[in-house]
C-alpha positions as CSV (number, residue, x, y, z in Angstrom):
1,X,41.8,12.0,198.3
2,X,42.9,9.0,196.2
3,X,41.2,6.7,198.7
4,X,37.9,8.5,198.4
5,X,38.1,8.5,194.6
6,X,38.9,4.8,194.6
7,X,35.9,4.2,196.9
8,X,33.6,6.1,194.5
9,X,34.9,4.1,191.5
10,X,34.3,0.8,193.3
11,X,30.8,1.8,194.3
12,X,30.0,2.7,190.7
13,X,31.4,-0.6,189.4
14,X,29.2,-2.6,191.9
15,X,26.1,-0.6,190.9
16,X,26.9,-1.2,187.2
17,X,27.2,-4.9,187.8
18,X,23.9,-5.1,189.7
19,X,22.1,-3.3,186.9
20,X,23.7,-5.5,184.3
21,X,22.7,-8.7,186.2
22,X,19.1,-7.4,186.7
23,X,18.9,-6.6,183.0
24,X,19.7,-10.2,182.3
25,X,16.7,-11.2,184.4
26,X,14.5,-9.1,182.1
27,X,15.7,-11.0,179.0
28,X,12.8,-12.8,177.3
29,X,14.9,-15.9,176.5
30,X,16.3,-16.2,180.0
31,X,12.7,-15.8,181.4
32,X,11.4,-18.5,179.1
33,X,14.1,-20.9,180.1
34,X,13.6,-20.0,183.8
35,X,9.9,-20.7,183.5
36,X,10.5,-24.1,181.9
37,X,12.6,-25.3,184.9
38,X,10.9,-25.9,188.2
39,X,14.3,-25.7,189.9
40,X,18.0,-25.8,189.4
41,X,20.4,-28.2,191.0
42,X,22.1,-27.0,194.1
43,X,25.1,-24.7,193.6
44,X,28.3,-26.6,193.5
45,X,30.5,-26.0,196.5
46,X,33.5,-25.2,194.3
47,X,31.6,-22.4,192.5
48,X,29.8,-20.5,195.2
49,X,31.4,-17.2,194.5
50,X,30.3,-15.0,191.7
51,X,31.9,-15.5,188.4
52,X,34.5,-12.9,187.4
53,X,33.1,-9.7,185.9
54,X,32.1,-10.3,182.3
55,X,30.4,-8.4,179.6
56,X,26.6,-8.6,179.8
57,X,26.2,-10.9,176.8
58,X,28.8,-13.4,178.1
59,X,27.1,-13.5,181.5
60,X,23.7,-14.0,179.8
61,X,25.2,-16.9,177.8
62,X,26.6,-18.5,181.0
63,X,23.1,-18.3,182.6
64,X,21.5,-19.8,179.5
65,X,24.0,-22.6,179.8
66,X,23.0,-23.2,183.4
67,X,19.3,-23.1,182.6
68,X,19.7,-25.6,179.8
69,X,21.7,-28.0,182.1
70,X,25.1,-27.5,180.5
71,X,26.8,-26.6,183.8
72,X,26.2,-26.5,187.5
73,X,24.8,-23.2,188.9
74,X,26.5,-20.8,191.3
75,X,24.6,-19.0,194.1
76,X,24.4,-16.1,191.7
77,X,22.9,-18.2,188.9
78,X,20.2,-19.5,191.2
79,X,19.3,-15.9,192.3
80,X,19.2,-14.7,188.6
81,X,17.0,-17.6,187.5
82,X,14.6,-17.0,190.4
83,X,14.3,-13.3,189.6
84,X,13.8,-14.1,185.9
85,X,11.1,-16.7,186.7
86,X,9.2,-14.4,189.1
87,X,9.3,-11.5,186.6
88,X,8.1,-13.8,183.8
89,X,5.2,-14.9,186.1
90,X,4.3,-11.2,186.5
91,X,5.4,-11.1,190.2
92,X,7.3,-8.2,191.6
93,X,10.9,-9.4,192.0
94,X,14.2,-7.7,192.5
95,X,17.9,-8.7,192.7
96,X,19.6,-7.6,195.9
97,X,23.4,-7.3,196.3
98,X,25.6,-6.6,199.3
99,X,28.4,-4.2,198.4
100,X,31.5,-5.4,200.2
101,X,33.1,-2.0,200.2
102,X,35.6,-1.0,202.9
103,X,35.3,2.4,204.4
104,X,36.5,5.2,202.2
105,X,39.6,5.7,204.3
106,X,40.6,2.1,203.9
107,X,40.5,2.2,200.1
108,X,43.9,3.8,200.0
109,X,45.4,0.3,200.2
110,X,43.4,-0.6,197.1
111,X,45.2,2.1,195.1
112,X,48.3,0.0,195.0
113,X,47.6,-2.9,192.6
114,X,47.8,-6.3,194.1
115,X,47.9,-5.3,197.8
116,X,44.3,-6.0,198.6
117,X,41.3,-7.8,197.0
118,X,37.7,-7.2,197.7
119,X,35.4,-10.1,198.3
120,X,32.8,-10.9,195.6
121,X,29.5,-9.3,196.3
122,X,26.7,-11.6,197.4
123,X,23.5,-11.6,195.3
124,X,20.1,-13.0,196.1
125,X,16.5,-12.8,194.9
126,X,13.7,-11.0,196.7
127,X,10.0,-11.2,195.8
128,X,7.2,-8.9,197.0
129,X,4.7,-10.6,199.3
130,X,1.4,-8.8,198.6
131,X,-0.5,-10.1,201.7
132,X,2.2,-8.8,204.1
133,X,3.2,-5.8,201.9
134,X,6.9,-6.6,202.3
135,X,9.8,-8.0,200.4
136,X,10.9,-11.5,201.2
137,X,14.3,-13.0,200.3
138,X,14.1,-16.2,198.3
139,X,14.9,-18.5,199.7
140,X,16.8,-16.3,202.2
141,X,19.6,-13.8,202.0
142,X,23.2,-15.0,202.3
143,X,24.7,-15.1,205.8
144,X,25.0,-11.6,207.1
145,X,23.0,-9.6,204.6
146,X,20.2,-7.5,206.1
147,X,17.9,-6.4,203.4
148,X,14.3,-5.2,203.2
149,X,12.6,-6.5,206.4
150,X,14.3,-9.9,206.7
151,X,17.6,-11.6,207.1
152,X,20.7,-11.0,209.1
153,X,24.3,-12.2,209.3
154,X,27.0,-10.0,207.9
155,X,27.2,-6.9,209.9
156,X,26.3,-3.5,208.5
157,X,29.8,-2.4,209.4
158,X,31.2,-5.0,207.0
159,X,28.7,-4.2,204.3
160,X,28.1,-0.5,204.0
161,X,25.2,-0.9,201.5
162,X,22.8,-3.4,200.3
163,X,21.2,-2.3,197.0
164,X,18.3,-3.9,195.1
165,X,17.5,-3.5,191.4
166,X,14.0,-4.0,190.1
167,X,12.6,-4.4,186.6
168,X,13.9,-1.8,184.2
169,X,17.0,-1.1,186.3
170,X,15.4,0.9,189.1
171,X,17.8,0.9,192.1
172,X,17.0,1.2,195.7
173,X,19.1,1.3,198.9
174,X,17.6,-1.5,201.1
175,X,20.3,-1.4,203.8
176,X,18.9,-1.9,207.3
177,X,20.0,1.2,209.3
């Protein structure tokens, strides 16, 4: 029972993080800065994982620092800036996240503090391609994520869910089944 409860809490935490990150992409200042930059430098190899969970305002400030050139972007920063730019341009864009949750029965090990650590969730941008009528990962999903109609790499067994969050916080399960 404790394992199932822990699994539910972790899922809610990941969903909250996705909604918070998508909300940052709706911010007018973030969108304005994203529009003013044609592209960001490549993510640094030392910072490819997502930053530690932060309050929404702090994460927004970090992204503003990246967009103004004060620091090198992570993969997550690149995804957020792409979604912000697409939304500012009036294109349908969403932020997708793979939830690296173990099976509920395996969550019992997570009940004891310090015994196990979950990997950081992978985040990428998706934009709606009107001619084909499908969502396309921009530039492509991380290795293993299978979202919308494209991508592949991480097995569905390793990632139970892939969620996408559109403008206004609308969530959708986009896991390929």
